Every structure is written in structure tokens, then in C-alpha cells.
C-alpha positions, 0 to 999 in steps of 0.5 A: 512518487509513483501512482502505485505507492500512493494508492496501494498497500503491498500487503493488500495487493498480495492478499496477505497479513502484514505479519506474514512470514517471508515464505508466505510473502514469496508464495503469494508473489509466485501464485499471483504472478502465475495467475496474472501473467499476461501470457497466461491470462487474457483478462484486460487488467492482467498487465496492470495486476502483474505490475502491481504484484511486481511493485509489491514484490519490490517493496517487501520481498527482502527483509531490508526493503520490507522493514523500510516499507513498514516504517513508511506505512506506520508514518502514513497511518499516524494522524496529522494535526493542522491548525485553523484559527489557532485550534488544532484540527486532527486529520487521518484522511487525505485533506487537512480540512476533512475533520474541520468541515465535520465540526460545522 
């Protein structure tokens, strides 16, 4: 799993809603690639932003990839249950101990 897939949401990268139609997705990709292309933008983060947009494009630019990506997002958003001393501890964060420490 690469860094982008664990830290970014393709919809957030493109600045669109998850229920956006395909035309909106394509327009956002086109506009952001034009804005951040390193040949057109001298900003120090232009290359990184372009890579992020291309990553988002790969994830949601066609219906099959988008459906798979949306399933992955749904799974990632589901709370996870861990057990400590036989007691369930819910966690929606990155650490299974996050909510445990709040309890004490």
C-alpha cells in the first residue's frame, strides 16, 4: 500500500463530493491537472499535487475503479472492535488503544 492510499481521500484531493457525477469528476481532474502541472506552475509542491490528482484519477475516473474505491472507503470508515481484559473497546481512529485511554 502506498503513502497516498493511506493518507488521502480521492474525493478530497479533487475537491468534490463523493456523489458527484462522472462529468464533475472529469472536470475536476482536468482543471487540477492544468492548475498544478509542473510545466505550468512553479510552486514547490506542483509535482506532488499533480501526482495526487493522478492518483485520484486512477481511483475514481472509471465506474469500475470508483465502485471498488468506494467499497474500500466504506470498510475503512467502519468502527473496529478490539478487546482488552475481555471488554470490547471501540476504535474509529488509527490506534486500537485510543478509546481505551480515554476511559481511564
